[in-house]
N, C-alpha and C positions, 0 to 999 in steps of 0.2 A: 250186403249187410253182414257185419260181424256179430258174434254172440259171445257172451261170457259163459264159461262152464263152471257150474257150482257142484261140487261133490256132495252127495248126500252122506249122512253119518254112516249109513250102511255100506256105501261104496268105499268110503275111507277104511272102514273096518275090514271089508273084503280084501282090499289091496294090501293092507298090513298083514292079514292072515295068509295071503298067498306068499308074500315075502317070507314071513316067519316059517311057514311050512317048508318051503324050498331050502331056506338057509339053515334052519335048525333041526328039522326032521330028516331031510334028505342030505344035509351037510354039504351043500354046494352054494355058498353065499354069493359067488360070482354069478352063477346062473340066476339066483333070486334077484339080484340087482338088475341084470339084463332083462329078465322077464317083466319085472315091474316097470322098468323104463319103456319097454315096448308097449305095454298096456297104456301107460300114461301118454305116450306119443300118439297112439290111436285115439285116445280121449281128446287130446288137444286138436286133433283133426276135425272134431265135431264143431269147431267154431265157424266153419264154412259149411253151408247147406245142411244144418242139423235136421231139417224137416224131411230129409230122405229116409230117416229112421222113423218107425212107427211109434205112436204113443203107447206107453205101458198101459195095459188094459184094466188093471185092478185099481180100485179107489183105495186111498185118497190120492194116489200118485197120478192117475189119469187126469183128474181135474187140475192138478198142479203143473201139468205140461211136461212130465218126465218122459224122456225118450228112451227107447230100448235099443241098445246097440250091441249086436253080436261081435265080439272082438276076436274070440278064438272059438273053435268048434264047440267046446263045452263051457265057455265062460261068457256071461252077459253082464253088462255094466249099465247102471242107470245114472244119468246125470240130469240135473235141471238146467234148462237152457233159458237164458234171458237176454234180450237185446243189450248190446254193449252201450254203456252210457258214455257220452262224449265229454 
C-alpha cells in the first residue's frame, strides 16, 4: 500500500528555516539546496512502510497519526500519513 505524505505547517516552516539559515547565514546556497533536497528525499521515502516509524507521543499530533522520523542525528521531521486515494 502506498501513502500520501502531507507536510504539517511546522514541517514546511522548519524546512524553509533550514534552507534560509544555510543559504543566508552560512552563505552557502548550494549546500542549502542540497541539504533540503536530501531531507525531502528521505521524506518521500516514507510513502512505503511508514508504520516503521513510531507515532509522535504528544497530543494533538498522536491522535492525528503523525509519525516521527529521525532523518539526521539532530533533526526530526513530522509528517501526516494517509492512504493514497485511487
